[in-house]
N, C-alpha and C positions, 0 to 999 in steps of 0.2 A: 824770362822763361814762361811759356803759357801753362795754364793749369791742365792737369790731366782730365780726361773725360769722367773718370771715376770721382775725382774731387768736385767737378762741376755738378755731377749727378747727386752727390751727397748734399750739396748746398741747395739744389733744387728741391730735394725731398724734405729739407728742413725749412724751406722758405715760407715766410708769412708776410711778404711785401704787399700783397693785395688780398681782396676779399675772397678770391677763389680758394685760398688756402683753408677757409672755414668749412667749405662744402665738399671738398675733395675726399675721395676714399684713398687714392694714391696719386701722388705727383707722377708725371710721365716725362722723365728727362730726355729720352731718346735711346736708340740702340743701334749697334752695327759695327762696322769695321773702323777702327780708329785711324787707319791709313787709307780710307776710302777715297777713290778718285772722284766719286759722285755722291752728293749729299741731297737728300729730299727733305724739303721743309714744308710741312702742312700748316694747318691753321690752329687747331686745338684738339685735345683728346675728346672722344665721345664716351658713351656709357661703357662699352666694353673695355676701352683703354683705361678708364678710371678704375675699373674693377681689377684689372690685371697689372697696371703700372707699366704697360708697354704700348708703343705707338702703332697705329694702323693694324689692329687685330680683329676688327669687325668686317662687315661686308665690303667696305671700301678698301680695307687692307688686303682682303683676299683678291680683289680685282687688281690692286697694285702688284701683289705677288705674281699673279698670272702674267701681267705685262712685263715684269722683270724677267721672268723665265723665257718669254718669247724673244728677248734681246740678249739672252745668254748670261743673265745675272740672277743672283738671288739676294736675300736680305743680308746674308753674311758678307757680301761684297760691297754693300753700300752702307751709308749711315742715314737713319730716318729720325726726324724729330719734328717738332711743331713750334710755331711762333709763341704760343702760350702753352705752358707746361701742365696746367691743371684744367679740368673740365669746367666750362661755364655751365651754370645750372640750366637744365632743359635743353642743352646743346645750342643755346643762343650764340650769336656772334660774339667774339671777344671784344671787349671795350678798349678804347685807346689807353686808359691807364693800366689795364692788365697787360696789354702788349708792351707798353713802356717798362713795366716792372720786370718782365721776362727778357727784355732785349739784351741786357748784359750777359745773361746766360748763353743766349744764341751767339752773341759776339765771341764769347770764349770758346764755344764749341767749334765755330768756324776756324778760329785761330789755332785750336788744338789739332784739328783734322787737316786743315789746309787742302781742301778738295780742289780739283781742277774745275769741276762743274757743279753748280748748284741748280737744282730744279725746284722752283716754287710751285706748290700745289694749292691752288685757290687764290682768291683775291687779297686776302690779308697778308700772306707771305709775299705775294707779288708786290704789294704796295711798299715794301721795304726798299726795293730797288727801282720800282716803276710807279712812283706816286702820281695819282691822277690819271693813270692809264686805265683802259678797259681791257679785261682779259680776252674778250671776244675779238679784239683787234690785234693783239700781240702774241697770243698763245703760240707756242712752238718756235718762236723766233729767238735765237741765241744772241745775247748782247755781252760785250766785254765791259767789266767794271774792275779797273785795276788789274790784278792778276787772276781774277775770277771770271769765268763765263757763267752767266745766269740765264736759265731757260724758264720762262713762265709757262705753266700748264694749268689746265682746269684741274680741280680737285677730283680724284677718282669717284667720290660720292656723287658728283654731278651726273655721271653716267648712270647711276642707280635711280636718279630722280628724273633725268631727261634722256631717254634712250637714244635720241637723235645725236647726242654728244659722244656716245661711246666710240664711234668710228673716228671722230676727231681726236679724242684723247689717245686712242691706240696709234693713230698716225703720228702724233707728236712724239709719243714714246719710241716709236720705231726709228725716229731720226737721231735718238740719243747716241747710239754707238758711233755714228759718224762725227757728231759733235765732240764726244769724248776723245776720239782719235785725233781730231784737229787740235784740240786743246793740249793733248799729250805731245803732238809734234811741235806745236808752238813753244812749249816748255823746253823741249830738247834743242830746238834751234836757238832759243835764247841762251841756254846753258853753254852752247858751243860757240856762240858769237864772241868776238873780242869786245872788251868793255865799251868802246866807243860806238859799237853797233847795237848794243843791247837796247831793247825797247824800254822807254821810261814810262812808269805808271804814276 
């Protein structure tokens, strides 16, 4: 039996497995619908997230909220978290040992939610499923990993730093409803198929 999201969050908030625990104000386990069909995984909390203990509450989070609304979703419909649950000092990139320390928590969150679609936001979450790939080459392209569909996307913050990426990020987000529908239909077909016809993962 998988752990509940609340149990995972409690352990994240008490975690001292890496140096980030020393400098954080609050750990940021993630939030959203425990039965979400779609899960967004960013990179690491920033200054605002560290202060509030919530993911994506700064300017990048506002842009994410706006894009969700355009495709008929809101934060209550999805689950949002990060690869690393505590803010790296100065908003630097998360280090490999920090990502490794947090990886079991992310594994448990995915197991608890069992989303149909995971959207990776940024290169550090993308690397979990697409090691060695370049986000500029594969962004917006849905791939099947076992019973998960994973869609790599640019981090919303990229649009704040490079205005030229804004339209690209918005276009990738606009494809998500179709990707979710296809994943939903695949699950329904699999559930209705006789055992010998079921897809093997």
